[in-house]
Structure formats: C-alpha cells, structure tokens
VEXTIVEX-449088 format. One record per residue (C-alpha): residue in three letters; chain; x, y, z. Coordinates in Angstrom, 3 decimals, decimal comma. Layout:
N
PT  resn  chain         u         v         w
PT   ALA      A         X         Y         Z
...
END
This chain:
450
PT  resn  chain         u         v         w
PT   MET      A   -13,874   -26,058   -20,703
PT   THR      A   -15,569   -26,458   -17,241
PT   GLN      A   -18,555   -23,946   -16,732
PT   HIS      A   -18,612   -23,127   -13,115
PT   SER      A   -21,555   -21,521   -11,247
PT   PRO      A   -21,103   -18,071    -9,945
PT   ILE      A   -19,630   -17,073    -6,629
PT   HIS      A   -21,585   -14,354    -4,785
PT   VAL      A   -19,876   -11,227    -3,035
PT   ILE      A   -21,915    -9,173    -0,827
PT   GLY      A   -20,656    -5,645    -0,502
PT   GLY      A   -18,885    -3,398    -3,127
PT   GLY      A   -16,397    -1,563    -0,858
PT   MET      A   -12,653    -2,216    -0,577
PT   ALA      A   -12,717    -5,920     0,284
PT   GLY      A   -15,728    -6,902    -1,814
PT   SER      A   -14,414    -5,091    -4,886
PT   GLU      A   -10,972    -6,780    -4,518
PT   ALA      A   -12,560   -10,192    -3,931
PT   ALA      A   -14,768    -9,869    -7,045
PT   TRP      A   -11,665    -8,918    -9,017
PT   GLN      A    -9,618   -11,853    -8,008
PT   ILE      A   -12,534   -14,284    -8,557
PT   ALA      A   -13,224   -12,895   -12,098
PT   GLN      A    -9,527   -12,795   -13,008
PT   ALA      A    -9,362   -16,536   -12,142
PT   GLY      A   -11,966   -17,224   -14,752
PT   ILE      A   -14,918   -17,741   -12,522
PT   PRO      A   -18,211   -15,717   -12,825
PT   VAL      A   -18,935   -13,519    -9,872
PT   ILE      A   -22,166   -11,710    -8,918
PT   LEU      A   -21,288    -8,490    -6,759
PT   HIS      A   -24,157    -7,306    -4,569
PT   GLU      A   -24,022    -3,636    -3,527
PT   MET      A   -26,931    -2,132    -1,729
PT   ARG      A   -26,172     1,492    -2,624
PT   PRO      A   -27,946     3,555    -4,022
PT   VAL      A   -31,208     1,511    -3,313
PT   VAL      A   -30,279     1,479     0,386
PT   LYS      A   -27,937     4,337     1,483
PT   THR      A   -25,578     4,691     4,365
PT   ASP      A   -24,880     7,522     6,870
PT   ALA      A   -21,339     7,946     5,388
PT   HIS      A   -21,295     7,199     1,705
PT   GLN      A   -21,996    10,077    -0,884
PT   THR      A   -21,865     8,226    -4,181
PT   GLU      A   -22,785     5,076    -5,970
PT   HIS      A   -19,174     4,057    -6,912
PT   LEU      A   -17,662     0,875    -5,682
PT   ALA      A   -14,713     1,187    -3,190
PT   GLU      A   -15,691     4,698    -2,143
PT   LEU      A   -13,600     6,050     0,489
PT   VAL      A   -15,569     7,339     3,461
PT   CYS      A   -12,740     8,385     5,875
PT   SER      A    -9,186     9,342     4,951
PT   ASN      A    -7,782     9,162     1,477
PT   SER      A    -4,464     7,759     2,618
PT   PHE      A    -3,373     4,320     2,273
PT   ARG      A    -0,639     5,053     4,741
PT   SER      A     3,048     4,428     4,242
PT   ASP      A     4,258     3,047     0,852
PT   ASP      A     7,734     2,027     2,220
PT   ALA      A     7,993    -1,640     1,498
PT   GLU      A    11,218    -2,240     3,224
PT   TYR      A    10,814    -0,655     6,672
PT   ASN      A     6,907    -0,373     7,118
PT   ALA      A     4,418    -3,324     7,480
PT   VAL      A     1,602    -1,597     5,526
PT   GLY      A     3,936    -0,555     2,903
PT   LEU      A     5,089    -4,146     2,665
PT   LEU      A     1,382    -5,176     2,372
PT   HIS      A     1,102    -2,701    -0,619
PT   GLU      A     3,865    -4,526    -2,431
PT   GLU      A     2,618    -7,954    -1,681
PT   MET      A    -0,929    -7,000    -3,061
PT   ARG      A     0,620    -5,559    -6,146
PT   ARG      A     2,399    -8,828    -6,893
PT   CYS      A    -0,939   -10,643    -6,347
PT   GLY      A    -2,635    -8,511    -9,083
PT   SER      A    -4,556    -6,312    -6,763
PT   LEU      A    -7,182    -4,158    -8,350
PT   ILE      A    -7,243    -1,753    -5,351
PT   MET      A    -3,544    -1,150    -5,573
PT   ALA      A    -3,435    -0,646    -9,288
PT   ALA      A    -6,264     1,941    -8,983
PT   ALA      A    -4,416     3,611    -6,071
PT   ASP      A    -1,103     3,604    -7,874
PT   GLU      A    -2,840     5,290   -11,104
PT   HIS      A    -4,517     7,902    -9,024
PT   LYS      A    -2,090     8,762    -6,362
PT   VAL      A    -1,663    12,391    -4,993
PT   PRO      A     1,369    13,841    -3,119
PT   ALA      A     1,547    12,787     0,613
PT   GLY      A     4,988    12,605     1,763
PT   GLY      A     6,034     9,076     2,479
PT   ALA      A     2,385     7,935     2,256
PT   LEU      A     0,363     6,707    -0,771
PT   ALA      A    -2,815     8,819    -0,867
PT   VAL      A    -5,310     8,904    -3,732
PT   ASP      A    -7,730    11,097    -5,416
PT   ARG      A   -10,893     9,502    -3,882
PT   ASP      A   -13,220    10,189    -6,758
PT   HIS      A   -10,900     9,057    -9,606
PT   PHE      A    -9,929     5,972    -7,455
PT   ALA      A   -13,402     4,820    -6,804
PT   ALA      A   -14,473     5,588   -10,505
PT   LYS      A   -11,542     3,473   -11,795
PT   VAL      A   -12,422     0,407    -9,613
PT   THR      A   -15,997     0,774   -10,596
PT   GLU      A   -15,116     0,961   -14,345
PT   LYS      A   -12,860    -2,148   -14,230
PT   LEU      A   -15,346    -4,322   -12,442
PT   THR      A   -18,486    -3,072   -14,348
PT   THR      A   -16,706    -3,764   -17,657
PT   HIS      A   -15,386    -7,164   -16,726
PT   PRO      A   -17,081    -9,899   -18,712
PT   LEU      A   -17,301   -12,271   -15,689
PT   VAL      A   -18,756    -9,765   -13,286
PT   THR      A   -22,418    -8,951   -12,823
PT   LEU      A   -23,212    -6,055   -10,436
PT   GLU      A   -26,636    -6,370    -8,766
PT   ARG      A   -27,822    -3,310    -6,847
PT   GLY      A   -29,970    -3,899    -3,727
PT   GLU      A   -29,689    -5,093    -0,140
PT   VAL      A   -29,158    -8,735     0,921
PT   ALA      A   -31,403    -8,344     3,908
PT   GLY      A   -30,520   -11,463     5,828
PT   LEU      A   -28,472   -14,638     5,538
PT   PRO      A   -27,866   -15,465     1,787
PT   PRO      A   -30,295   -17,980     0,208
PT   GLU      A   -29,191   -21,653     0,620
PT   GLU      A   -28,602   -21,960    -3,147
PT   TRP      A   -25,772   -19,477    -2,950
PT   ASP      A   -23,167   -22,147    -2,001
PT   ASN      A   -19,958   -19,961    -2,268
PT   VAL      A   -20,430   -16,426    -0,797
PT   VAL      A   -18,003   -13,728     0,233
PT   VAL      A   -19,514   -11,427     2,777
PT   ALA      A   -17,723    -8,253     2,672
PT   THR      A   -20,169    -5,728     3,822
PT   GLY      A   -17,635    -3,698     5,838
PT   PRO      A   -18,165    -1,288     8,675
PT   LEU      A   -21,541    -0,164     7,534
PT   THR      A   -23,073    -3,644     7,380
PT   SER      A   -26,952    -3,144     6,976
PT   MET      A   -28,836    -3,726    10,286
PT   LYS      A   -30,890    -6,596     8,733
PT   LEU      A   -27,758    -8,574     7,662
PT   ALA      A   -25,871    -7,828    10,819
PT   GLU      A   -28,686    -9,072    12,961
PT   ALA      A   -29,074   -12,258    11,027
PT   ILE      A   -25,322   -12,978    11,388
PT   ARG      A   -25,532   -12,227    15,072
PT   ALA      A   -28,592   -14,286    15,560
PT   PHE      A   -27,135   -17,312    13,677
PT   THR      A   -23,567   -17,232    15,173
PT   GLY      A   -25,011   -16,643    18,765
PT   GLU      A   -22,389   -14,024    19,277
PT   GLU      A   -23,042   -10,603    20,676
PT   GLN      A   -22,509    -7,983    17,899
PT   LEU      A   -19,247    -6,127    18,376
PT   SER      A   -19,319    -2,513    17,321
PT   PHE      A   -17,220     0,657    17,507
PT   PHE      A   -17,179     4,114    15,839
PT   ASP      A   -15,116     5,162    12,880
PT   ALA      A   -14,595     8,736    12,178
PT   ILE      A   -14,495    10,974     9,231
PT   ALA      A   -12,029    14,066     9,009
PT   PRO      A   -13,163    17,455     7,604
PT   ILE      A   -12,022    18,581     4,066
PT   VAL      A   -11,019    22,300     3,284
PT   HIS      A   -10,979    24,034    -0,092
PT   THR      A    -7,244    24,811    -0,658
PT   ASP      A    -7,728    28,438    -1,907
PT   SER      A    -9,417    29,291     1,366
PT   ILE      A    -6,191    28,438     3,390
PT   ASP      A    -4,154    31,458     4,348
PT   LEU      A    -0,493    30,583     3,096
PT   SER      A     0,940    33,794     4,709
PT   LYS      A     0,621    31,754     8,004
PT   ALA      A     0,646    28,167     6,780
PT   TRP      A     3,397    26,480     4,711
PT   PHE      A     3,956    23,364     2,576
PT   GLN      A     6,489    20,741     4,185
PT   SER      A     6,537    17,003     4,850
PT   ARG      A     7,870    15,836     8,322
PT   TYR      A    11,634    15,736     7,935
PT   ASP      A    11,123    16,768     4,265
PT   LYS      A    10,529    13,019     3,373
PT   VAL      A     9,739    12,438    -0,175
PT   GLY      A     7,204     9,545    -0,898
PT   PRO      A     5,288     8,252    -3,949
PT   GLY      A     4,202    11,114    -6,158
PT   GLY      A     5,596    13,586    -3,620
PT   THR      A     8,292    16,378    -3,335
PT   GLY      A     8,927    16,522     0,412
PT   LYS      A     6,575    19,560     0,610
PT   ASP      A     3,391    17,485     0,550
PT   TYR      A     1,415    18,705     3,639
PT   ILE      A     0,057    22,190     4,432
PT   ASN      A     1,094    23,004     8,058
PT   CYS      A    -0,698    25,321    10,471
PT   ALA      A     1,388    26,230    13,518
PT   MET      A     0,193    27,089    17,011
PT   ASP      A     2,001    28,571    19,918
PT   LYS      A     1,233    27,580    23,450
PT   GLU      A    -1,539    30,020    24,081
PT   GLN      A    -3,240    29,278    20,893
PT   TYR      A    -2,922    25,593    21,352
PT   GLU      A    -4,325    25,643    24,936
PT   ALA      A    -7,261    27,713    23,796
PT   PHE      A    -8,028    25,255    20,902
PT   ILE      A    -7,807    22,363    23,154
PT   GLN      A   -10,535    23,906    25,481
PT   ALA      A   -12,654    24,823    22,531
PT   LEU      A   -12,654    21,126    21,471
PT   ILE      A   -13,590    20,019    24,934
PT   ASP      A   -16,358    22,612    25,369
PT   GLY      A   -17,763    22,303    21,739
PT   GLU      A   -21,188    20,902    21,421
PT   LYS      A   -21,207    17,398    20,322
PT   GLY      A   -23,642    15,525    18,079
PT   ASP      A   -26,066    13,058    19,788
PT   PHE      A   -25,723     9,320    19,390
PT   LYS      A   -28,620     7,045    18,718
PT   GLU      A   -29,904     4,973    21,474
PT   TRP      A   -28,275     1,810    20,032
PT   GLU      A   -24,972     3,538    19,614
PT   LYS      A   -24,461     5,002    23,110
PT   ASN      A   -22,528     2,158    24,617
PT   THR      A   -20,361     1,382    21,656
PT   PRO      A   -16,650     1,907    22,192
PT   TYR      A   -14,353     3,950    19,870
PT   PHE      A   -11,556     2,099    17,934
PT   GLU      A    -8,187     3,605    19,589
PT   GLY      A    -6,698     3,968    16,110
PT   CYS      A    -9,205     6,423    14,938
PT   LEU      A   -10,380     8,476    17,935
PT   PRO      A   -12,344    11,678    17,680
PT   ILE      A   -10,189    14,639    18,056
PT   GLU      A   -12,344    15,901    21,100
PT   VAL      A   -11,921    12,611    22,772
PT   MET      A    -8,176    12,809    22,507
PT   ALA      A    -8,294    16,365    23,876
PT   GLU      A   -10,377    15,294    26,953
PT   ARG      A    -7,522    12,775    27,732
PT   GLY      A    -5,010    15,579    28,710
PT   VAL      A    -3,874    18,907    27,416
PT   ASP      A    -0,783    17,514    25,734
PT   THR      A    -2,413    14,376    24,228
PT   LEU      A    -2,775    16,054    20,671
PT   ARG      A     0,866    17,554    20,865
PT   TYR      A     2,017    13,863    21,058
PT   GLY      A    -0,519    12,650    18,441
PT   PRO      A    -1,750    14,237    15,165
PT   MET      A    -0,666    17,725    16,319
PT   LYS      A     3,012    16,696    17,028
PT   PRO      A     5,471    19,501    15,766
PT   VAL      A     8,474    17,170    15,202
PT   GLY      A    10,292    17,381    11,858
PT   LEU      A     8,813    20,738    10,897
PT   THR      A    10,016    24,203    10,930
PT   ASN      A     7,913    27,252    10,423
PT   PRO      A     9,513    29,364     7,722
PT   HIS      A     7,680    32,405     8,826
PT   THR      A     9,394    32,343    12,142
PT   GLY      A    12,350    30,011    11,564
PT   LYS      A    11,273    27,988    14,760
PT   ARG      A     9,647    24,621    15,448
PT   PRO      A     5,965    25,167    16,304
PT   TYR      A     4,634    24,375    19,789
PT   ALA      A     1,859    22,363    17,926
PT   VAL      A     0,892    21,969    14,328
PT   VAL      A    -2,147    20,981    12,324
PT   GLN      A    -1,256    19,194     9,048
PT   LEU      A    -3,563    19,152     6,071
PT   ARG      A    -2,904    16,396     3,430
PT   GLN      A    -4,023    16,752    -0,405
PT   ASP      A    -7,281    14,984    -0,995
PT   ASN      A    -7,684    15,117    -4,823
PT   ALA      A    -5,470    15,070    -7,891
PT   LEU      A    -6,201    18,667    -8,690
PT   GLY      A    -4,868    19,815    -5,278
PT   THR      A    -8,162    21,839    -4,621
PT   LEU      A    -9,040    19,880    -1,478
PT   TYR      A    -6,987    19,189     1,645
PT   ASN      A    -8,217    17,193     4,583
PT   LEU      A    -7,247    17,876     8,159
PT   VAL      A    -5,168    14,858     9,261
PT   GLY      A    -6,352    13,071    12,308
PT   PHE      A    -9,195    15,384    12,865
PT   GLN      A   -12,113    13,028    13,008
PT   THR      A   -14,861    14,485    15,070
PT   LYS      A   -18,298    14,236    16,589
PT   LEU      A   -18,612    17,997    17,082
PT   LYS      A   -21,687    19,403    15,452
PT   TYR      A   -21,386    21,028    12,067
PT   ALA      A   -21,589    24,700    13,208
PT   GLU      A   -19,114    24,047    16,070
PT   GLN      A   -16,688    22,507    13,679
PT   VAL      A   -16,623    25,561    11,448
PT   ARG      A   -16,199    27,820    14,578
PT   VAL      A   -13,449    25,699    16,310
PT   PHE      A   -11,471    24,705    13,279
PT   ARG      A   -11,390    28,236    12,191
PT   MET      A    -9,342    29,013    15,397
PT   ILE      A    -6,386    27,264    13,642
PT   PRO      A    -3,916    29,831    12,261
PT   GLY      A    -4,265    29,867     8,552
PT   LEU      A    -7,751    28,412     8,653
PT   GLU      A    -9,420    31,527     9,877
PT   ASN      A   -11,424    31,830     6,644
PT   ALA      A   -11,501    28,202     5,773
PT   GLU      A   -14,287    26,963     3,511
PT   PHE      A   -15,138    23,204     4,193
PT   ALA      A   -15,960    20,880     1,308
PT   ARG      A   -16,979    18,244     3,808
PT   LEU      A   -17,411    18,415     7,584
PT   GLY      A   -16,330    15,664     9,886
PT   GLY      A   -18,617    12,962    11,414
PT   LEU      A   -18,701     9,461    13,049
PT   HIS      A   -20,303     6,343    11,769
PT   ARG      A   -20,977     3,039    13,376
PT   ASN      A   -18,595     0,170    12,527
PT   THR      A   -19,308    -3,449    12,902
PT   PHE      A   -17,036    -6,600    13,125
PT   ILE      A   -17,384   -10,117    14,156
PT   ASN      A   -15,297   -12,070    16,577
PT   SER      A   -13,264   -13,684    13,780
PT   PRO      A   -10,799   -15,787    16,015
PT   ARG      A   -13,758   -17,613    17,325
PT   LEU      A   -16,101   -17,744    14,231
PT   LEU      A   -13,889   -18,311    11,317
PT   ASP      A   -11,506   -20,964     9,985
PT   GLY      A    -8,171   -20,290     8,462
PT   ALA      A    -9,673   -19,845     5,017
PT   LEU      A   -12,027   -17,156     6,389
PT   ARG      A   -15,143   -19,655     6,328
PT   LEU      A   -17,812   -19,396     8,980
PT   LYS      A   -17,214   -22,545    10,956
PT   SER      A   -20,795   -23,109    11,561
PT   MET      A   -21,870   -22,433     7,909
PT   PRO      A   -18,795   -22,930     5,423
PT   ARG      A   -20,539   -21,732     2,466
PT   LEU      A   -20,136   -18,139     3,962
PT   ARG      A   -16,766   -16,693     3,961
PT   PHE      A   -16,106   -13,165     5,300
PT   ALA      A   -13,612   -10,413     4,178
PT   GLY      A   -12,714    -6,961     5,041
PT   GLN      A   -13,274    -4,777     8,003
PT   ILE      A   -16,120    -6,960     9,123
PT   THR      A   -13,496    -9,517    10,039
PT   GLY      A   -11,817    -7,109    12,492
PT   CYS      A    -8,806    -5,946    10,335
PT   GLU      A    -8,566    -2,161    10,362
PT   GLY      A    -7,577     0,066     7,416
PT   TYR      A    -8,394     0,443     3,705
PT   VAL      A    -5,385    -1,819     2,662
PT   GLU      A    -5,840    -4,461     5,286
PT   SER      A    -9,566    -4,579     4,271
PT   ALA      A    -8,772    -5,051     0,546
PT   ALA      A    -5,941    -7,535     1,407
PT   VAL      A    -8,391    -9,862     3,309
PT   GLY      A   -10,848    -9,340     0,335
PT   LEU      A    -7,896   -10,595    -1,999
PT   LEU      A    -7,395   -13,610     0,072
PT   ALA      A   -11,157   -14,391     0,442
PT   GLY      A   -11,602   -14,196    -3,304
PT   ARG      A    -8,622   -16,546    -3,986
PT   PHE      A    -9,989   -18,935    -1,405
PT   ALA      A   -13,487   -18,947    -2,890
PT   VAL      A   -11,972   -19,793    -6,208
PT   ALA      A   -10,242   -22,813    -4,648
PT   ASP      A   -13,428   -24,048    -3,208
PT   ARG      A   -15,262   -23,561    -6,486
PT   THR      A   -12,692   -25,518    -8,390
PT   GLY      A   -12,354   -28,280    -5,919
PT   ALA      A    -8,996   -27,245    -4,737
PT   THR      A    -7,688   -26,885    -1,247
PT   PRO      A    -7,349   -23,005    -0,377
PT   SER      A    -3,654   -22,276    -0,119
PT   THR      A    -3,004   -19,873     2,635
PT   PRO      A    -0,007   -17,386     2,220
PT   PRO      A     3,127   -18,107     4,642
PT   ARG      A     2,587   -16,444     8,003
PT   THR      A     5,913   -14,689     7,293
PT   THR      A     4,309   -12,454     4,651
PT   ALA      A     2,128    -9,507     5,456
PT   LEU      A    -0,852   -11,172     3,888
PT   GLY      A    -0,214   -14,383     5,978
PT   ALA      A     0,456   -12,513     9,198
PT   LEU      A    -2,690   -10,500     8,912
PT   LEU      A    -4,846   -13,551     8,095
PT   ALA      A    -3,340   -15,713    10,932
PT   HIS      A    -4,113   -12,829    13,387
PT   ILE      A    -7,726   -12,486    12,550
PT   THR      A    -8,374   -16,177    12,302
PT   GLY      A    -6,861   -17,393    15,434
PT   GLY      A    -3,707   -15,432    16,432
PT   ALA      A    -5,617   -12,935    18,345
PT   GLU      A    -7,177   -13,751    21,686
PT   ALA      A   -10,926   -14,134    20,985
PT   GLU      A   -11,907   -12,831    24,521
PT   THR      A   -10,200    -9,524    23,977
PT   PHE      A   -10,347    -9,373    20,165
PT   GLN      A   -10,258    -5,817    18,724
PT   PRO      A    -9,591    -4,373    15,248
PT   MET      A    -5,998    -4,316    14,179
PT   ASN      A    -3,780    -2,666    11,544
PT   VAL      A    -0,939    -4,817     9,953
PT   ASN      A     2,269    -4,334    11,891
PT   PHE      A     5,564    -6,330    12,242
PT   GLY      A     4,311    -7,498    15,711
PT   LEU      A     2,021    -9,851    13,954
PT   PHE      A     4,979   -11,538    12,056
PT   PRO      A     6,920   -14,547    13,360
PT   PRO      A    10,349   -13,323    14,616
PT   VAL      A    13,186   -13,272    12,186
PT   THR      A    16,201   -15,810    12,775
PT   GLU      A    18,609   -13,636    10,972
PT   ARG      A    21,458   -12,247    13,167
PT   GLN      A    23,966    -9,513    13,113
PT   PRO      A    27,635   -10,538    12,142
PT   ASN      A    28,442   -10,736    15,730
PT   GLY      A    25,605   -13,157    16,524
PT   LYS      A    23,462   -10,573    18,189
PT   GLU      A    19,699   -10,109    17,369
PT   LEU      A    18,638    -7,606    14,775
PT   HIS      A    17,082    -4,363    16,020
PT   GLY      A    15,254    -1,250    14,663
PT   LYS      A    15,408    -0,777    10,680
PT   ASP      A    17,567    -3,875    10,434
PT   ARG      A    14,971    -6,114    11,832
PT   LYS      A    12,250    -4,387     9,819
PT   LEU      A    14,244    -4,806     6,675
PT   ALA      A    14,792    -8,536     7,588
PT   TYR      A    11,130    -9,014     7,957
PT   SER      A    10,391    -7,484     4,529
PT   ARG      A    13,029    -9,199     2,669
PT   ARG      A    11,909   -12,635     4,107
PT   ALA      A     8,270   -11,731     3,357
PT   LEU      A     8,741   -11,008    -0,280
PT   THR      A    10,891   -14,192    -0,764
PT   ASP      A     8,357   -16,292     0,814
PT   LEU      A     5,405   -14,551    -1,203
PT   THR      A     7,203   -15,523    -4,455
PT   GLY      A     7,331   -19,165    -3,366
PT   TRP      A     3,788   -19,035    -2,589
PT   LEU      A     2,654   -17,350    -5,723
PT   GLY      A     4,951   -19,651    -7,790
END
C-alpha cells in the first residue's frame, strides 16, 4: 500500500473541517491547523472546530425548489461531515435547516479528532506555509489572521478585499412574553425537524414600528478600528441600523416583513414583525432573525426591549460585527481552487468569496477532494456546472467578473439554463424551472460521483 505524505489544511472552520474530513476519508493523512485557542478572534467563543459565529441556520433545506437546499442534498451524497452533523443536531426552523450550534460543533470536533488519519495542531500559521508543505488547503475563513492575510496580499499583489459580517443577538426563551408574542412559521410551513410553528413572532403596529426605526437610527454605534473604517458591508448581511437608515419601510420589506403571519392575539396581520428562531436543541435560546448590529451593548438592550414581547428580554449574547476577508478568486485561482502563482496552495471557504456556512463547507469539500487527486497523481475532477457544487465553483473561479467580484450565495442564477420545455414548447418558469434545475443537478451529480 502506498504511503502518502500528509496534506496540510489551515483553518478549522466549516471549510477546513470539511476539507480535512474528505481528505482523511479518502485514506490520505491530513494535518489540520487551527490557531484557536492559542490565538483568539473577535467572534469565536469556544475551541471547537466548525464553530458557528453568526446565525445557526443553514437556510432552506428544500432540495427541489431552492438552490441552497439542493446544495445540502449534493453534499450529503458526497459524504459531507458538516451536513451529517447538521442533520444529527437540527432544531425546528420552519422550512430551514438550523442546528444546535454547540452540539453541532462538538460533533464535528469529535469526528475529526478521533479519526486515525487526522492530526490537529493548535497554533497560528503566521505567513505563507513552509515550502516543504507541498499540498496545502488554506481555509482560514472570514477571520483570517492579519499575518497570514498580509502574506497572501503581498505575494499575490492584490489589494486585500474586506467587508463586515454581523452577529445577531440571542435571547433566553423564558424571558419572552408569550402573552404578546406567538409561535408560527410563515404560511405555517413545515420544514426539517419542524411543526409549522417554529418561530416566535413579535408584532408591531405602525406607531411602534416607526418609533423602533428611529431608535435604531439614533442609537449609539460602536467605533471601528482605523483599518476597518473604509471597509464595505456585505449586502446579504447588513446591520439592522444600516437597513433602517435606507428608508422607513426598508425593514418592513426585509427581515421585519409581516407576510404569511397572523397575530392570534388580534386576529390581524401585523404592520411589521420581528421573528426569533430557535438556537439550541433545548429550545432555551432564540436568536433575532436578521438583527445583526453595530449598536453598543447597552443600546442594544434598550432598543431591542422596545419590541413587543421583549420588554423584559434577557440576552445570552448581544450582537456585533467582525471583519471579513476574501481574495479575488476569479483572478487568482484556477478551476481546481489552486493559486495560479503558487499551485501548492489551494483556497477554500469564505476566503474564496463564497458566502454562507453551507457554501463555505461545499467549497471545502471540493478543495479536499482536489487535494487528494493532486496527492495521488490524478487529475482533479470538477463537478458538472449543472450541479450546485459545480455552479458555485465555476462562479468563484472565473464565472464572476474579477473587476466587480463580491461574495455570493449559491442561487439558480449561477446555473446554466435548462433546455427542458413545457409540453407546448414554451420555456419553463417559476417552480417548474427550479425543479428542472434540481433534477438535472442530482442526475449529473450521480454521474460525477459514479
């Protein structure tokens, strides 16, 4: 039996954990480098691998009509550790797949640290990896250490691209006033592990809503460090107060939209609504959906207690912002995620400019498989672009415009158009088109895996 030298994976987040798992499961030794707890970050709270620092939701689990749900299913079929741990520790969340964040991370950590081919080394890789590391996956995520980020920027000659990602507050369930709030999913939708009553909803009338918007705008915000001040936000994860500043109705058409909900206390649809999603398996914690914020802690308590039902809310965690870093992947990486100017380095996860937990892990899954191919002398086999995995990979490695490259969630807009038609010869639309995308993807994935 051929003895292979180890592959190095830098970063024990979603992407790095998945990459390490894929490598080890292929029979190749892997050394997983995680700097925590030797070097801490502004967002992490534990030493666990794959710790979730923002939402606990993996978003929609609908594999027929939603691109991220399709990505879930493709990853399951690829033997994903991240998806297996998520499925084992899911909590009710309507049509979404959400997890108990502590149990999820503990499971990923256990599986990797007990795998005979995985070696976990704690400590920072403070610069480009040594030359003797001939096969490396860099999966350091949005909180890449400054020393490594600077080394990458200096080597590639690219200006570092950064944005802010935001953390939503978490509330103790028993401090929520259910004489004002109520349990309901939008349109009573039942999802994985759910009942159709998976969110706690807090309704506002017009007067309450407008006062709340003004409080968000007037609230005292935290200061940015000098090097953070000119960094743009990611549009998909804007702080709640930034959205409020864009117009009085912005939140009513965003995270506070009242559609699909009826207040049982009044029998009417609310003017606006704040939704809270279960954050742990015990149901003792709920997070405010879409309420990422840069408000100072005391201001968060004051302003969020203006929400009906949260007047006496006790917060297990308050919101915050952290700096996020990504490279210009369409310019720097080849189709197998290797750095064109230094092919021994391969990048994975959010540092490549994919956005979201699942997308990050998916790119880690691919990077791990590609690294195995390199180690065994094979040619990396990229998934068909008609799959969610292939569409995401193609986007970040050349499908996106390098000059305007920004982080992107997986969506059907990244897929090649379907050629299937209606019986009358007309193009498919709406749900029929989405279903066609998904069926084609899973068929083509089966061929790739086979």
